[in-house]
Kinemage of the C-alpha trace (Angstrom):
@kinemage 1
@onewidth
@group {chain A} dominant
@subgroup {mainchain}
@vectorlist {calphas} color= white
{ca met a 1} P -0.828 -24.025 -8.345
{ca lys a 2} L -1.174 -24.659 -4.777
{ca ile a 3} L 0.031 -20.777 -3.602
{ca val a 4} L 0.586 -19.837 -0.201
{ca gln a 5} L 0.650 -15.888 0.693
{ca met a 6} L 2.307 -15.304 3.687
{ca thr a 7} L 2.139 -11.684 6.182
{ca phe a 8} L 2.681 -10.818 9.413
{ca ser a 9} L -1.311 -9.282 9.238
{ca leu a 10} L -4.576 -7.824 7.651
{ca ala a 11} L -3.866 -4.702 9.501
{ca ser a 12} L -4.879 -1.646 7.515
{ca gly a 13} L -1.617 -1.312 4.665
{ca gly a 14} L -1.009 -1.139 1.766
{ca ala a 15} L 0.827 -4.051 1.489
{ca glu a 16} L -1.499 -6.167 3.187
{ca arg a 17} L -4.114 -4.626 0.602
{ca phe a 18} L -2.218 -5.679 -1.663
{ca val a 19} L -1.842 -9.353 -0.632
{ca val a 20} L -5.355 -9.408 0.051
{ca asp a 21} L -5.961 -8.711 -3.674
{ca leu a 22} L -3.568 -10.580 -4.888
{ca ser a 23} L -4.952 -13.627 -3.210
{ca asn a 24} L -8.559 -12.960 -4.530
{ca glu a 25} L -7.217 -12.589 -8.285
{ca leu a 26} L -5.255 -15.476 -8.197
{ca ala a 27} L -8.041 -17.840 -6.655
{ca ser a 28} L -10.613 -16.393 -9.271
{ca arg a 29} L -8.228 -18.048 -12.218
{ca gly a 30} L -8.588 -21.680 -10.555
{ca his a 31} L -5.158 -21.665 -8.629
{ca glu a 32} L -4.918 -23.369 -4.600
{ca val a 33} L -4.362 -20.310 -2.512
{ca tyr a 34} L -3.894 -19.852 0.995
{ca leu a 35} L -3.522 -16.600 2.999
{ca val a 36} L -1.375 -17.426 6.029
{ca val a 37} L -1.226 -14.576 8.851
{ca phe a 38} L 0.921 -14.450 11.863
{ca arg a 39} L -0.381 -11.974 14.167
{ca asn a 40} L -3.646 -12.104 16.228
{ca ser a 41} L -2.651 -8.434 18.515
{ca leu a 42} L -0.092 -5.648 17.533
{ca lys a 43} L 1.366 -3.193 19.556
{ca ser a 44} L 0.917 -0.989 18.101
{ca asn a 45} L -2.858 -1.868 19.007
{ca ala a 46} L -4.313 -1.515 15.157
{ca asp a 47} L -6.736 -4.406 13.974
{ca pro a 48} L -4.636 -7.334 12.961
{ca his a 49} L -7.926 -8.385 11.404
{ca phe a 50} L -9.249 -4.997 9.443
{ca tyr a 51} L -8.766 -6.559 5.353
{ca arg a 52} L -10.491 -10.045 6.824
{ca ser a 53} L -13.860 -9.202 5.552
{ca leu a 54} L -12.510 -8.650 2.470
{ca ile a 55} L -10.860 -12.051 1.660
{ca asp a 56} L -12.753 -13.663 -1.401
{ca glu a 57} L -14.592 -17.509 0.116
{ca lys a 58} L -12.640 -19.184 -2.917
{ca val a 59} L -9.096 -18.453 -0.821
{ca trp a 60} L -8.380 -20.660 2.585
{ca tyr a 61} L -7.420 -18.399 4.849
{ca val a 62} L -5.121 -19.501 8.357
{ca asn a 63} L -4.189 -17.150 11.252
{ca leu a 64} L -1.282 -19.210 13.291
{ca glu a 65} L -2.448 -16.677 16.278
{ca ile a 66} L 1.719 -15.763 17.017
{ca gln a 67} L 2.338 -13.039 19.376
{ca glu a 68} L 5.235 -10.408 17.906
{ca gly a 69} L 8.824 -11.643 17.851
{ca phe a 70} L 10.226 -15.012 16.442
{ca ser a 71} L 10.286 -17.795 18.558
{ca ile a 72} L 10.677 -21.387 18.025
{ca ile a 73} L 6.943 -22.297 18.190
{ca ala a 74} L 5.929 -19.951 15.477
{ca phe a 75} L 8.224 -21.855 13.139
{ca trp a 76} L 6.907 -24.932 14.575
{ca lys a 77} L 3.667 -23.665 13.679
{ca leu a 78} L 4.362 -22.628 10.403
{ca phe a 79} L 6.253 -25.598 9.468
{ca lys a 80} L 3.578 -28.352 10.502
{ca leu a 81} L 1.184 -25.957 8.290
{ca leu a 82} L 3.098 -25.945 5.164
{ca lys a 83} L 3.917 -29.499 5.355
{ca gly a 84} L 0.266 -30.389 4.995
{ca ile a 85} L -0.805 -28.148 2.651
{ca gly a 86} L 2.087 -29.308 0.072
{ca pro a 87} L 2.398 -25.805 -1.512
{ca asp a 88} L 4.254 -25.294 -5.576
{ca val a 89} L 4.702 -21.505 -3.935
{ca ile a 90} L 5.362 -19.816 -0.797
{ca his a 91} L 4.955 -16.035 -1.272
{ca cys a 92} L 6.714 -13.863 1.327
{ca his a 93} L 5.465 -10.417 1.553
{ca leu a 94} L 7.092 -7.716 4.482
{ca asp a 95} L 9.183 -8.887 7.073
{ca val a 96} L 8.195 -12.274 7.316
{ca ile a 97} L 11.202 -13.508 5.664
{ca pro a 98} L 13.297 -14.674 8.265
{ca tyr a 99} L 10.359 -17.659 9.294
{ca ile a 100} L 11.851 -19.484 5.872
{ca phe a 101} L 15.235 -18.969 6.282
{ca leu a 102} L 15.521 -22.862 7.084
{ca leu a 103} L 12.580 -23.509 4.895
{ca ala a 104} L 14.320 -22.763 1.942
{ca leu a 105} L 17.902 -24.023 2.825
{ca lys a 106} L 16.723 -26.704 0.580
{ca lys a 107} L 16.716 -26.150 -3.456
{ca gly a 108} L 13.911 -26.685 -5.701
{ca glu a 109} L 10.264 -27.364 -5.084
{ca pro a 110} L 8.687 -25.718 -3.194
{ca lys a 111} L 9.420 -22.206 -5.076
{ca tyr a 112} L 9.888 -18.947 -2.595
{ca ile a 113} L 9.139 -15.739 -3.369
{ca his a 114} L 9.874 -12.518 -1.292
{ca thr a 115} L 8.073 -8.958 -1.880
{ca leu a 116} L 10.147 -5.498 -0.550
{ca his a 117} L 7.245 -3.642 -0.541
{ca ser a 118} L 9.591 -0.749 -0.164
{ca ile a 119} L 13.492 0.765 -1.109
{ca ala a 120} L 15.329 -2.254 0.122
{ca ser a 121} L 16.920 -0.652 3.245
{ca lys a 122} L 13.840 0.008 4.569
{ca thr a 123} L 12.775 -3.538 4.537
{ca ile a 124} L 14.629 -5.429 7.361
{ca ser a 125} L 14.446 -5.005 11.042
{ca leu a 126} L 18.225 -6.088 12.349
{ca asn a 127} L 21.434 -4.855 10.375
{ca val a 128} L 22.564 -9.042 10.266
{ca gln a 129} L 19.695 -9.654 8.380
{ca arg a 130} L 21.138 -8.002 5.441
{ca ser a 131} L 23.797 -10.556 5.184
{ca ile a 132} L 21.547 -13.593 5.499
{ca asn a 133} L 18.666 -12.071 2.835
{ca phe a 134} L 22.293 -11.781 0.633
{ca phe a 135} L 22.958 -15.371 0.737
{ca tyr a 136} L 19.229 -16.418 0.170
{ca tyr a 137} L 18.723 -13.741 -3.050
{ca lys a 138} L 22.396 -14.433 -4.329
{ca thr a 139} L 21.598 -18.365 -4.237
{ca asn a 140} L 17.899 -17.652 -5.694
{ca arg a 141} L 16.459 -19.512 -2.870
{ca ile a 142} L 14.349 -16.898 -2.295
{ca his a 143} L 13.846 -14.687 -5.401
{ca pro a 144} L 13.044 -11.075 -4.657
{ca val a 145} L 10.724 -8.945 -6.369
{ca thr a 146} L 10.461 -4.962 -6.100
{ca ile a 147} L 7.651 -2.406 -6.884
{ca ser a 148} L 9.013 0.270 -8.858
{ca glu a 149} L 12.076 1.255 -10.865
{ca ile a 150} L 13.295 2.809 -7.640
{ca cys a 151} L 13.102 -0.026 -5.155
{ca asn a 152} L 14.692 -1.690 -7.912
{ca ser a 153} L 17.907 0.939 -7.917
{ca ser a 154} L 17.943 0.672 -3.874
{ca tyr a 155} L 17.993 -3.081 -4.135
{ca lys a 156} L 20.610 -3.442 -6.921
{ca lys a 157} L 22.902 -0.996 -4.550
{ca phe a 158} L 21.635 -2.183 -1.155
{ca tyr a 159} L 22.834 -5.791 -2.330
{ca gly a 160} L 24.962 -5.384 -4.713
{ca leu a 161} L 22.655 -7.814 -6.814
{ca ala a 162} L 20.873 -7.293 -10.281
{ca asn a 163} L 18.688 -10.507 -10.176
{ca ala a 164} L 15.002 -9.080 -8.772
{ca thr a 165} L 12.191 -9.014 -10.964
{ca lys a 166} L 10.243 -6.071 -10.930
{ca ile a 167} L 6.652 -6.524 -10.863
{ca glu a 168} L 4.785 -3.041 -10.226
{ca asn a 169} L 2.107 -3.195 -7.828
{ca gly a 170} L -1.825 -3.885 -8.853
{ca arg a 171} L -5.047 -3.152 -7.116
{ca ser a 172} L -8.413 -4.610 -7.680
{ca pro a 173} L -10.884 -1.490 -9.338
{ca val a 174} L -12.314 0.786 -6.661
{ca met a 175} L -16.243 -0.006 -6.559
{ca pro a 176} L -18.796 1.165 -4.339
{ca thr a 177} L -19.990 -0.001 -1.688
{ca ile a 178} L -23.404 -0.312 -0.085
{ca lys a 179} L -22.730 3.057 2.336
{ca ile a 180} L -21.905 4.935 -1.008
{ca ser a 181} L -24.817 7.303 -0.321
{ca glu a 182} L -24.067 7.599 3.433
{ca val a 183} L -20.931 8.979 2.609
{ca lys a 184} L -21.952 10.836 -0.103
{ca ser a 185} L -24.348 12.841 2.407
{ca glu a 186} L -21.457 13.044 4.892
{ca leu a 187} L -19.194 14.762 2.462
{ca asp a 188} L -22.072 17.270 1.478
{ca ser a 189} L -22.387 18.433 4.797
{ca tyr a 190} L -18.943 19.249 4.937
{ca arg a 191} L -19.356 21.677 2.081
{ca arg a 192} L -19.831 24.958 1.591
{ca asn a 193} L -21.111 24.533 -1.558
{ca ala a 194} L -21.481 21.769 -4.492
{ca gln a 195} L -18.327 23.200 -6.071
{ca thr a 196} L -16.096 23.125 -2.854
{ca pro a 197} L -13.334 20.181 -4.018
{ca ile a 198} L -12.787 17.448 -1.725
{ca phe a 199} L -9.049 16.525 -1.039
{ca ile a 200} L -8.377 13.005 0.462
{ca his a 201} L -5.259 11.385 2.165
{ca val a 202} L -5.035 7.959 3.183
{ca gly a 203} L -2.312 6.861 5.635
{ca arg a 204} L -1.162 5.766 9.291
{ca phe a 205} L -0.048 8.790 11.060
{ca ser a 206} L 3.812 7.831 11.118
{ca tyr a 207} L 6.908 10.042 10.271
{ca glu a 208} L 7.620 8.689 6.266
{ca lys a 209} L 4.207 9.559 5.514
{ca asn a 210} L 5.113 13.270 6.483
{ca gln a 211} L 1.284 14.598 7.706
{ca lys a 212} L 3.050 17.872 8.810
{ca leu a 213} L 3.792 19.594 5.788
{ca leu a 214} L 0.291 18.551 4.292
{ca ile a 215} L -1.067 20.508 7.253
{ca gln a 216} L 1.358 23.447 6.697
{ca val a 217} L 0.081 23.858 3.204
{ca phe a 218} L -3.684 23.098 3.549
{ca asn a 219} L -3.761 25.457 6.362
{ca lys a 220} L -1.669 28.600 4.345
{ca leu a 221} L -4.285 27.822 1.748
{ca ala a 222} L -6.731 28.031 4.091
{ca asn a 223} L -5.913 31.559 5.542
{ca glu a 224} L -5.679 32.353 2.012
{ca gly a 225} L -9.198 32.119 1.245
{ca phe a 226} L -9.293 29.416 -0.462
{ca lys a 227} L -12.467 26.962 -0.056
{ca phe a 228} L -12.203 23.052 0.384
{ca ile a 229} L -12.329 19.938 2.707
{ca leu a 230} L -9.053 17.813 3.226
{ca leu a 231} L -9.916 14.073 4.649
{ca ile a 232} L -7.214 12.448 6.456
{ca ile a 233} L -7.790 8.827 6.163
{ca gly a 234} L -5.900 6.349 8.745
{ca asn a 235} L -4.748 5.110 11.945
{ca gly a 236} L -2.529 6.984 14.670
{ca tyr a 237} L -4.445 9.763 14.943
{ca asn a 238} L -5.852 9.317 18.207
{ca ser a 239} L -2.698 8.610 19.783
{ca pro a 240} L -1.139 11.502 21.740
{ca glu a 241} L 0.644 12.586 19.746
{ca gly a 242} L -1.973 12.205 16.614
{ca leu a 243} L -4.336 14.204 18.831
{ca asn a 244} L -1.789 17.320 18.837
{ca phe a 245} L -1.507 17.060 15.510
{ca gln a 246} L -4.726 17.316 14.742
{ca lys a 247} L -4.751 20.368 16.818
{ca gln a 248} L -2.964 22.133 14.096
{ca ala a 249} L -4.986 21.718 11.756
{ca cys a 250} L -7.716 24.189 10.319
{ca pro a 251} L -11.479 23.054 10.145
{ca ser a 252} L -11.398 22.283 6.873
{ca ile a 253} L -9.361 19.338 7.648
{ca lys a 254} L -11.325 16.284 8.902
{ca phe a 255} L -9.960 13.794 10.568
{ca leu a 256} L -12.043 10.449 9.839
{ca gly a 257} L -10.175 7.624 11.925
{ca glu a 258} L -9.563 4.156 9.428
{ca lys a 259} L -12.846 2.944 6.514
{ca leu a 260} L -13.483 -0.183 5.619
{ca asn a 261} L -14.888 1.322 2.803
{ca ile a 262} L -12.091 3.230 1.588
{ca asn a 263} L -13.841 2.936 -1.802
{ca asp a 264} L -16.776 4.914 -1.014
{ca tyr a 265} L -14.415 8.191 0.317
{ca phe a 266} L -11.977 7.760 -3.159
{ca leu a 267} L -15.427 8.105 -4.951
{ca asn a 268} L -16.800 10.958 -4.038
{ca ser a 269} L -13.433 13.120 -3.495
{ca asp a 270} L -11.827 15.053 -6.198
{ca ala a 271} L -8.335 15.209 -5.370
{ca phe a 272} L -5.694 12.878 -3.627
{ca cys a 273} L -2.834 14.122 -1.501
{ca leu a 274} L 0.141 12.009 -0.764
{ca thr a 275} L 3.252 14.019 1.182
{ca ser a 276} L 5.511 11.007 1.655
{ca leu a 277} L 8.984 11.429 2.115
{ca tyr a 278} L 9.406 7.954 1.333
{ca glu a 279} L 7.277 4.779 -0.368
{ca gly a 280} L 7.570 1.619 -2.818
{ca leu a 281} L 4.722 2.030 -5.214
{ca pro a 282} L 1.870 3.311 -2.912
{ca ile a 283} L -1.595 0.995 -3.149
{ca ser a 284} L -3.512 4.416 -2.189
{ca leu a 285} L -2.114 6.214 -5.255
{ca leu a 286} L -3.326 3.611 -7.519
{ca glu a 287} L -7.076 3.415 -5.331
{ca ala a 288} L -6.975 7.373 -6.332
{ca leu a 289} L -6.377 7.057 -9.573
{ca ser a 290} L -9.037 3.593 -10.163
{ca ala a 291} L -11.387 6.236 -8.828
{ca gly a 292} L -10.184 8.974 -10.810
{ca cys a 293} L -8.878 11.078 -7.939
{ca thr a 294} L -6.625 13.681 -9.472
{ca pro a 295} L -3.088 12.451 -7.825
{ca ile a 296} L -1.132 15.621 -6.036
{ca cys a 297} L 2.073 13.666 -4.905
{ca thr a 298} L 6.112 14.304 -3.370
{ca pro a 299} L 8.348 12.522 -5.753
{ca ala a 300} L 8.815 10.029 -3.136
{ca gly a 301} L 9.730 6.658 -4.235
{ca gly a 302} L 7.509 4.918 -7.080
{ca ile a 303} L 5.459 7.695 -7.690
{ca pro a 304} L 6.924 9.545 -10.365
{ca ser a 305} L 6.935 6.382 -12.394
{ca val a 306} L 3.742 6.339 -11.661
{ca ile a 307} L 2.726 10.321 -12.537
{ca thr a 308} L 3.645 12.397 -15.373
{ca asn a 309} L 2.997 16.333 -14.033
{ca gly a 310} L 0.114 17.618 -15.286
{ca gln a 311} L -1.177 14.252 -17.248
{ca thr a 312} L -1.701 11.934 -15.013
{ca gly a 313} L -1.335 13.674 -11.691
{ca tyr a 314} L 0.958 16.855 -10.157
{ca leu a 315} L 3.881 15.976 -9.075
{ca ser a 316} L 6.224 18.243 -6.571
{ca lys a 317} L 10.067 19.079 -7.279
{ca asp a 318} L 10.749 18.688 -3.890
{ca phe a 319} L 9.845 17.822 -0.326
{ca ser a 320} L 9.232 21.325 0.715
{ca glu a 321} L 6.434 23.250 1.726
{ca glu a 322} L 6.852 26.144 -0.983
{ca ser a 323} L 7.199 22.826 -3.947
{ca tyr a 324} L 3.894 21.171 -2.479
{ca tyr a 325} L 2.041 24.091 -1.928
{ca ser a 326} L 2.587 25.119 -5.589
{ca val a 327} L 0.868 22.014 -7.061
{ca val a 328} L -1.801 21.962 -4.657
{ca lys a 329} L -2.487 25.690 -5.617
{ca gln a 330} L -2.348 24.676 -9.214
{ca tyr a 331} L -4.888 22.249 -9.240
{ca leu a 332} L -7.316 24.593 -6.872
{ca leu a 333} L -6.992 27.125 -10.301
{ca gln a 334} L -8.036 24.194 -12.266
{ca pro a 335} L -9.344 21.087 -11.105
{ca asn a 336} L -11.045 20.156 -14.153
{ca ala a 337} L -7.227 20.132 -16.189
{ca ile a 338} L -7.314 16.303 -16.219
{ca asn a 339} L -10.160 14.259 -16.613
{ca lys a 340} L -11.401 11.161 -14.106
{ca glu a 341} L -11.641 8.903 -17.419
{ca thr a 342} L -8.398 9.726 -18.243
{ca leu a 343} L -6.769 8.399 -14.881
{ca trp a 344} L -9.040 5.231 -14.701
{ca arg a 345} L -8.064 4.329 -18.293
{ca tyr a 346} L -4.485 4.698 -17.505
{ca phe a 347} L -5.124 2.738 -14.037
{ca glu a 348} L -6.792 0.015 -16.375
{ca leu a 349} L -3.755 -0.276 -18.600
{ca asn a 350} L -0.854 0.376 -15.920
{ca phe a 351} L -2.073 -1.213 -12.401
{ca ser a 352} L -4.863 -3.202 -12.329
{ca ile a 353} L -4.475 -6.201 -10.342
{ca lys a 354} L -5.078 -9.006 -13.000
{ca arg a 355} L -1.759 -7.213 -15.187
{ca cys a 356} L -0.271 -7.947 -11.905
{ca ala a 357} L -1.286 -11.061 -11.048
{ca ser a 358} L -0.216 -12.200 -14.682
{ca glu a 359} L 3.260 -11.108 -14.124
{ca tyr a 360} L 3.143 -13.250 -10.979
{ca leu a 361} L 2.328 -16.222 -11.922
{ca lys a 362} L 4.662 -15.932 -14.956
{ca leu a 363} L 7.163 -15.515 -12.023
{ca tyr a 364} L 5.716 -18.424 -10.275
{ca gln a 365} L 6.349 -20.885 -13.315
{ca gln a 366} L 9.807 -19.319 -14.154
{ca val a 367} L 11.844 -19.728 -10.889
């Protein structure tokens, strides 16, 4: 098949990382895959090309170089591109769906797919878009995909429809890069001794990621005498608000910025921390499982469908400081209770990009 994957940019983020993985996997199976992005710059000053180097050479990469905001020029560029490709499937991610509204008015080929990468109410930028999306979803001119059970439930509640296909996210296995030894040396320099546990948090500095809770809990543990290193990786921490946030952290918390070789940091860490208020199904959580990092998470979004407390990670009862503190401390007191190989096998069986791509291909053929 000729398959077009569309997203706004390749800035660092779970959905963007997923689009690259899915495109690479589909291309490896002999499909003609086009990865189309819209943005050449972002108001957030994030790098819109962050994952560009990770695209497989079998994938056709197209940047429409469109500035933020919907425009007739943007639509015309896309229309010309798609007419030239003649795709069988156009698969949209995040909020690029308005660009295909006019094209999808006509039923038939190509088939239009839209993956909602979060709970339904968080996937629209304007209230009026709910009504427009409803029309396309209900008539199946654009087929909706949700990424976890809670996202699927939110779709039913938000749109009053029950026609979405649930396909849980997948990720390619976390593999070391040529910088793995360099990263190991870096992290060893932070440790007090070989037994010092290393925690890792991956995520942009934002309200929904709830890093305030993360800092409160680890500051408290440091004050109680626990020895650890917490790595915080992502963008936004150099903003005025982010710099002020950094000042609140104890010396055992290291802010490393964005890292393209995130795999090396996962492979050299012991546990993964996520304190989000809401999520779809975090790619960073799947990366942690693949690397054998024990997840310690809040019960946001699709996370409870991934983590069985005490077996495939630790899950706080709620979003309070007391609850999250208790599960981090539980890990510190019994760091080897969950085997790394168990986590890797669980990932391979349930959350590999191969399984995920197979489910999408089945959907492409059925819609």
